C-alpha positions, 0 to 999 in steps of 0.5 A, a space after each residue: 746684080 741688083 734689079 732696079 725697081 721702079 716705084 710709080 709716083 704717088 699722085 696727089 688728090 686735089 685736096 692734097 694739092 690745094 694744102 701743099 700750096 699753103 704755108 704754115 704761119 712760120 713759113 709765111 712769116 719767113 717769107 715776109 721777113 718776119 718772126 712768127 710771133 710778129 706775124 701772129 700779132 699782125 694777124 690778131 690786129 687784122 682780125 685773122 686770129 684771136 689769142 686764147 691763152 697761149 694759143 691763137 684761134 682762127 676767126 671768121 675773117 681769118 678763114 675768108 683770108 684763106 686760113 685753114 686750121 689743121 691738127 697733126 693729132 697732138 698739135 694744131 697749126 694754121 695754113 694760110 693760102 699764098 695770097 695771104 702774103 699780099 693781104 698781110 703785106 698790105 696791112 699796117 
């Protein structure tokens, strides 16, 4: 008979909790019913992102809107706060 082991639940730090409530651009686009490239274009028009070659850079305005640039070591991505949904939905 195998003995059950109970693992203690992992406790998230306040930073992890804040970041887990954020969405990637693709998840945010999905929530808005858009394709990722459509939302990226919209964010460029709104001044949240700048297109640089094949990539997008987060602007100061984008940071103020809740955007945060992250890297997983090989690629970079942007996380958006839930409230960004409201900003993106209200513009244009």
